C-alpha positions as CSV (number, residue, x, y, z in Angstrom):
1,M,22.7,-48.3,23.8
2,G,25.4,-47.1,21.4
3,T,26.5,-43.7,20.2
4,R,23.8,-41.6,18.6
5,I,25.0,-39.6,15.6
6,L,23.4,-36.6,13.8
7,F,24.5,-36.6,10.2
8,I,24.2,-32.9,9.3
9,D,24.1,-31.3,5.9
10,R,26.0,-28.0,5.5
11,D,24.6,-25.6,2.9
12,G,21.0,-24.7,3.6
13,T,21.2,-26.5,7.0
14,L,24.1,-25.0,9.0
15,I,24.6,-22.0,6.7
16,E,22.3,-20.3,4.3
17,E,22.7,-21.4,0.7
18,P,23.1,-18.6,-1.9
19,A,21.4,-18.5,-5.3
20,D,24.5,-19.9,-7.0
21,Q,24.8,-22.7,-4.5
22,Q,28.4,-22.1,-3.7
23,I,29.9,-20.6,-0.5
24,D,33.1,-19.5,-2.1
25,R,33.5,-16.1,-0.5
26,Y,33.5,-15.0,3.2
27,E,30.7,-12.5,2.6
28,K,28.4,-15.3,1.6
29,L,28.8,-17.1,4.9
30,R,25.6,-16.7,7.0
31,L,24.5,-19.1,9.7
32,V,21.0,-20.6,9.6
33,P,19.0,-19.0,12.5
34,G,18.6,-21.2,15.6
35,A,21.2,-23.7,14.5
36,I,23.8,-23.2,17.3
37,P,21.3,-23.2,20.3
38,A,19.8,-26.3,18.9
39,L,23.1,-28.0,18.4
40,L,24.2,-27.2,22.0
41,K,21.0,-28.7,23.3
42,L,21.5,-31.8,21.2
43,R,25.1,-32.1,22.3
44,E,24.0,-31.9,26.0
45,A,21.6,-34.7,25.2
46,G,24.5,-36.9,24.2
47,F,24.4,-36.7,20.4
48,E,27.6,-36.5,18.3
49,F,27.8,-34.6,15.0
50,V,29.1,-35.6,11.6
51,M,28.9,-33.1,8.7
52,V,28.0,-34.7,5.4
53,T,27.9,-32.4,2.4
54,N,27.9,-32.5,-1.4
55,Q,30.1,-29.9,-3.0
56,D,29.6,-30.1,-6.7
57,G,32.9,-30.1,-8.6
58,L,35.0,-29.0,-5.7
59,G,38.6,-28.8,-6.8
60,T,37.7,-28.0,-10.4
61,A,38.0,-24.7,-12.3
62,S,34.3,-24.0,-11.6
63,F,34.9,-24.3,-7.8
64,P,38.6,-24.0,-6.8
65,R,39.5,-25.7,-3.6
66,E,40.9,-22.6,-2.0
67,D,37.6,-20.7,-2.5
68,F,35.9,-23.4,-0.4
69,Q,38.5,-23.8,2.3
70,G,38.5,-20.3,3.7
71,P,34.8,-20.0,4.4
72,Q,34.7,-23.6,5.6
73,A,37.5,-23.0,8.1
74,L,35.7,-19.9,9.4
75,L,32.5,-21.8,9.8
76,M,34.2,-24.5,11.8
77,Q,36.0,-21.9,14.0
78,I,32.7,-20.2,14.7
79,L,31.0,-23.4,15.7
80,E,33.9,-24.6,17.8
81,S,34.0,-21.3,19.6
82,Q,30.4,-21.9,20.7
83,G,31.1,-25.4,21.9
84,V,29.9,-27.2,18.8
85,G,32.4,-29.8,17.6
86,F,32.2,-32.3,14.8
87,R,33.3,-35.9,15.0
88,E,34.0,-35.8,11.2
89,V,33.5,-33.6,8.2
90,L,32.8,-35.7,5.1
91,V,32.7,-34.0,1.7
92,D,31.8,-35.5,-1.7
93,E,33.3,-33.5,-4.5
94,S,31.6,-35.1,-7.5
95,F,29.0,-33.8,-9.8
96,E,25.4,-35.2,-9.7
97,H,25.6,-36.8,-13.2
98,E,28.6,-38.9,-12.1
99,N,26.3,-40.9,-9.8
100,R,29.1,-41.8,-7.4
101,P,28.2,-43.9,-4.3
102,T,29.8,-41.3,-2.1
103,R,27.4,-38.6,-3.1
104,K,24.3,-38.2,-1.0
105,P,21.9,-40.0,-0.8
106,G,24.5,-42.7,-1.3
107,V,26.2,-44.0,1.8
108,G,29.7,-44.4,0.4
109,L,31.2,-41.9,2.8
110,L,29.4,-43.4,5.8
111,L,30.1,-47.1,5.4
112,H,32.2,-47.2,8.6
113,Y,29.2,-46.0,10.6
114,L,27.1,-48.8,9.1
115,R,29.7,-51.3,10.1
116,D,30.3,-50.0,13.6
117,R,28.2,-51.9,16.1
118,G,28.8,-49.2,18.6
119,I,26.7,-46.7,16.6
120,D,23.0,-46.6,17.5
121,L,21.6,-45.9,14.0
122,A,18.0,-46.5,15.0
123,N,18.2,-43.5,17.4
124,S,20.5,-41.4,15.1
125,A,19.2,-38.9,12.5
126,V,20.0,-37.0,9.3
127,I,19.3,-33.3,9.3
128,G,19.2,-31.5,5.9
129,D,17.2,-29.3,3.6
130,R,16.6,-31.5,0.6
131,D,14.8,-34.7,-0.3
132,T,18.2,-36.4,-0.8
133,D,18.9,-35.9,2.9
134,L,15.7,-37.8,3.7
135,Q,16.7,-40.5,1.3
136,L,20.1,-40.7,3.0
137,A,18.2,-41.2,6.3
138,D,16.3,-44.1,4.8
139,N,19.5,-45.6,3.4
140,L,21.1,-45.4,6.8
141,G,18.1,-46.8,8.6
142,C,17.5,-43.7,10.8
143,R,15.2,-40.7,11.1
144,G,15.3,-37.8,8.7
145,F,14.5,-34.1,9.3
146,K,14.0,-31.6,6.5
147,L,14.5,-28.0,7.4
148,A,12.6,-25.1,5.7
149,P,11.1,-25.2,3.2
150,G,10.5,-28.5,4.8
151,P,8.3,-28.9,7.9
152,W,11.0,-28.6,10.6
153,T,12.9,-25.8,12.3
154,W,16.1,-26.3,14.3
155,A,14.3,-25.6,17.6
156,A,11.6,-28.1,16.7
157,I,14.2,-30.8,15.8
158,A,16.0,-30.3,19.1
159,E,12.8,-30.5,21.0
160,E,11.7,-33.7,19.2
161,L,15.0,-35.4,19.7
162,T,15.6,-34.3,23.3
163,G,12.2,-33.5,24.8
164,A,8.8,-34.6,23.3
165,G,10.3,-37.6,21.6
166,R,9.9,-40.1,24.5
167,R,7.3,-42.1,22.7
168,A,7.2,-45.6,21.3
169,V,4.8,-48.0,19.7
170,V,5.4,-51.7,19.9
171,E,3.4,-54.3,17.9
172,R,3.8,-57.9,18.9
173,S,2.2,-60.8,17.0
174,T,2.4,-64.5,17.9
175,R,0.3,-67.5,17.2
176,E,-1.3,-66.8,20.6
177,T,-1.7,-63.0,20.8
178,R,-1.8,-59.8,18.6
179,I,-0.8,-56.8,20.7
180,R,-0.2,-53.1,20.1
181,V,1.2,-50.9,22.9
182,A,1.7,-47.1,22.6
183,V,3.4,-45.0,25.3
184,D,4.2,-41.3,25.7
185,L,6.3,-40.7,28.8
186,D,5.8,-36.9,28.6
187,R,2.1,-36.7,28.2
188,V,-0.7,-37.4,30.7
189,A,-3.8,-38.9,29.1
190,T,-6.6,-41.3,30.0
191,T,-5.4,-44.9,29.5
192,R,-7.1,-47.0,26.9
193,A,-6.8,-50.7,27.6
194,R,-8.6,-53.4,25.6
195,T,-7.4,-56.9,26.4
196,G,-10.7,-58.8,26.8
197,L,-10.0,-59.1,30.6
198,G,-11.9,-56.3,32.3
199,F,-10.1,-56.4,35.6
200,F,-6.7,-56.6,33.8
201,D,-7.7,-53.5,31.8
202,H,-8.4,-51.8,35.1
203,M,-5.0,-52.7,36.4
204,L,-3.3,-51.3,33.2
205,E,-5.3,-48.1,33.8
206,Q,-3.6,-47.9,37.2
207,I,-0.2,-48.0,35.5
208,G,-1.0,-45.2,33.1
209,K,-2.8,-43.0,35.7
210,H,-0.3,-43.3,38.5
211,A,2.9,-43.4,36.4
212,G,1.7,-40.2,34.8
213,I,2.0,-41.4,31.2
214,A,-0.1,-41.8,28.1
215,L,-0.8,-45.5,27.6
216,E,-2.7,-47.4,25.0
217,V,-3.0,-51.2,25.0
218,D,-4.9,-53.3,22.4
219,C,-4.7,-57.1,22.7
220,E,-6.4,-60.0,20.9
221,G,-5.4,-63.1,22.8
222,D,-6.4,-66.8,23.0
223,L,-8.7,-66.3,26.0
224,E,-10.5,-69.4,25.0
225,V,-7.4,-71.3,26.2
226,D,-6.7,-69.2,29.3
227,E,-5.5,-65.8,30.4
228,H,-1.8,-66.6,30.6
229,H,-0.7,-65.5,27.1
230,T,-2.6,-62.3,27.1
231,V,-1.2,-61.2,30.5
232,E,2.4,-62.3,29.7
233,D,2.6,-60.9,26.2
234,T,1.0,-57.6,27.2
235,A,3.7,-57.2,29.9
236,L,6.5,-58.0,27.4
237,A,5.2,-55.5,24.8
238,L,4.7,-52.8,27.5
239,G,8.3,-53.4,28.8
240,E,9.7,-53.1,25.3
241,A,7.7,-49.9,24.7
242,L,9.1,-48.3,27.9
243,K,12.6,-49.3,27.0
244,R,12.3,-47.8,23.5
245,A,10.7,-44.6,24.8
246,L,13.4,-44.0,27.4
247,G,16.2,-44.0,24.8
248,D,19.6,-43.5,26.5
249,K,17.8,-42.5,29.8
250,R,19.6,-39.2,30.1
251,G,18.1,-37.0,32.8
252,I,15.7,-39.6,34.3
253,G,15.3,-40.1,38.0
254,R,16.1,-43.8,37.4
255,Y,15.3,-44.9,41.0
256,G,11.8,-43.6,41.9
257,S,10.5,-42.0,45.0
258,A,11.2,-42.7,48.7
259,A,7.7,-42.1,50.1
260,D,8.4,-44.0,53.3
261,D,11.0,-41.6,54.8
262,G,10.8,-38.7,52.5
263,Q,14.3,-39.0,51.1
264,A,16.2,-41.1,48.7
265,G,18.7,-43.5,50.3
266,S,22.3,-42.3,50.3
267,D,23.5,-45.9,50.4
268,G,22.7,-46.5,46.7
269,L,19.7,-48.7,47.5
270,Q,16.6,-48.3,45.3
271,A,14.1,-45.8,46.6
272,R,10.9,-47.5,47.9
273,F,7.3,-46.3,47.3
274,V,4.9,-47.4,50.0
275,L,1.1,-47.3,49.2
276,P,-1.8,-48.2,51.5
277,M,-5.2,-49.3,50.3
278,D,-7.5,-49.9,53.2
279,E,-6.1,-52.9,55.1
280,T,-3.5,-53.6,52.4
281,L,0.0,-52.2,52.2
282,A,2.2,-52.5,49.1
283,S,5.7,-51.2,48.5
284,A,7.7,-51.0,45.3
285,A,11.3,-50.2,44.6
286,V,12.4,-49.6,41.0
287,D,15.6,-49.1,39.2
288,F,15.7,-48.6,35.4
289,S,19.2,-50.0,35.4
290,G,19.0,-52.0,32.2
291,R,19.4,-55.2,34.2
292,P,16.2,-57.1,34.6
293,Y,15.5,-58.5,38.1
294,F,12.3,-59.1,40.0
295,V,11.7,-60.0,43.6
296,F,8.2,-60.5,45.0
297,E,7.0,-61.1,48.5
298,G,3.3,-61.7,49.2
299,A,0.5,-64.3,49.1
300,F,-3.0,-63.7,47.7
301,P,-5.9,-65.2,49.6
302,R,-7.9,-65.9,46.4
303,E,-6.9,-67.7,43.2
304,Q,-8.7,-65.2,41.0
305,V,-9.9,-61.5,41.0
306,G,-12.3,-60.4,38.3
307,G,-11.3,-63.3,36.1
308,L,-7.6,-62.6,36.5
309,P,-5.6,-65.4,38.1
310,T,-3.6,-63.9,41.0
311,E,-0.7,-66.1,40.2
312,L,-0.3,-64.0,37.0
313,V,0.2,-60.8,38.9
314,P,3.9,-61.5,39.8
315,H,4.3,-63.1,36.4
316,F,3.2,-59.9,34.8
317,F,5.7,-57.8,36.6
318,R,8.5,-60.4,36.0
319,S,7.8,-60.2,32.3
320,L,7.7,-56.4,32.4
321,C,11.1,-56.4,34.0
322,E,12.6,-58.7,31.3
323,T,11.9,-56.4,28.4
324,A,12.1,-53.0,30.1
325,G,15.4,-53.7,31.7
326,L,13.8,-53.0,35.1
327,N,14.8,-54.0,38.6
328,L,11.7,-54.2,40.7
329,H,11.2,-55.3,44.3
330,L,7.5,-55.6,45.1
331,Q,5.9,-56.5,48.5
332,V,2.3,-56.7,49.5
333,R,0.3,-57.8,52.5
334,G,-3.4,-57.6,53.2
335,E,-6.6,-59.6,53.4
336,N,-8.6,-58.5,50.4
337,A,-7.2,-59.9,47.2
338,H,-8.7,-57.1,45.0
339,H,-7.0,-54.5,47.2
340,M,-3.7,-56.4,47.2
341,V,-3.5,-56.7,43.4
342,E,-4.6,-53.1,42.8
343,A,-2.1,-51.8,45.4
344,C,0.7,-53.8,43.6
345,F,0.0,-52.0,40.3
346,K,-0.5,-48.6,41.9
347,A,2.7,-48.8,44.0
348,T,4.8,-49.9,41.1
349,A,3.3,-47.2,38.9
350,R,4.0,-44.5,41.5
351,A,7.6,-45.6,41.8
352,M,7.9,-45.6,38.0
353,R,6.5,-42.1,37.9
354,A,9.4,-40.6,39.8
355,A,11.9,-42.9,38.1
356,L,10.7,-41.8,34.6
357,A,10.6,-38.1,35.4
358,R,13.3,-36.2,33.7
359,S,15.4,-33.2,34.8
360,G,18.4,-32.0,32.8
361,S,20.4,-34.3,30.6
362,D,22.9,-36.1,32.9
363,L,23.1,-39.8,32.7
364,P,22.4,-41.3,36.2
365,S,25.2,-43.8,36.1
366,T,28.9,-43.7,36.6
367,K,29.3,-46.4,34.0
368,G,28.4,-44.1,31.1
369,S,25.4,-46.1,29.9
370,L,22.2,-47.7,31.3
């Protein structure tokens, strides 16, 4: 994942805008309440900041440049003293009637960000106080937030972008299946799964329940052919939803829980979750490393359970790993095929639960990205 940028308006967003819409004297400079705490939280979450502002006629007789520069320098000094730095400050000096491409909502000042493949625009955002800021967000292909009198406060924006925002919806349509998967990694809810395969629905419920996430799956597949496409494409869509919801993965546990010895391995190996189910024992080790890899050990004594071919169980997890960027080692032994399949789903979900849990904003990697 690339660098996430917050393109932030100035007047009415960082500082209160006076009636004459010009901050041309020191006494007019007033910070918008809540801006600095929110910016600090967003900085800790890995966002970088770019100030983008329209200053009508800056440098003309109606708005001398020196009247702008003093309050602007004071604003930057205040923000920097609190730990809030800006990657760039971009100012358009034109009047609205000139219709210059550099004036918001035009993207003329931001073309280098559109061209830079290292910028993750899909997970970046524009923050402002006018509809033109929302139009700028649309033009950049990112989210937009409008502060009061719009629906957002600084605190709510910070929470949305760093806390409650770990949600994703993936819709996948092929000639064989039509699937919608929705996940919320920070909310516990009863799983809703409708794939046309009752036992498979029950296994998806195990993922939602034991991973501690909200999960909805709707699939219309070519079951008149067989179950393969429904199971495989559901796994691919679920993996993609998990990947999108995780974002840059800051603060996650990444590796899961070591339930066998009560402590995570100090040798860097994935933590392993061991789960018994009557005569069956399953273990799962997960790493949300961004590198898909799947290892399976086990043999099911029956070809089908509840209409689900058991050969599709490892195939489901392999497909999940491909799109989620997940490394999963899964083992199962037992005598009852139903117990063995269910234990596989439960053990994997329990390992995922700890891996997905978030604490703080550190990135659990020495490479700087996952």
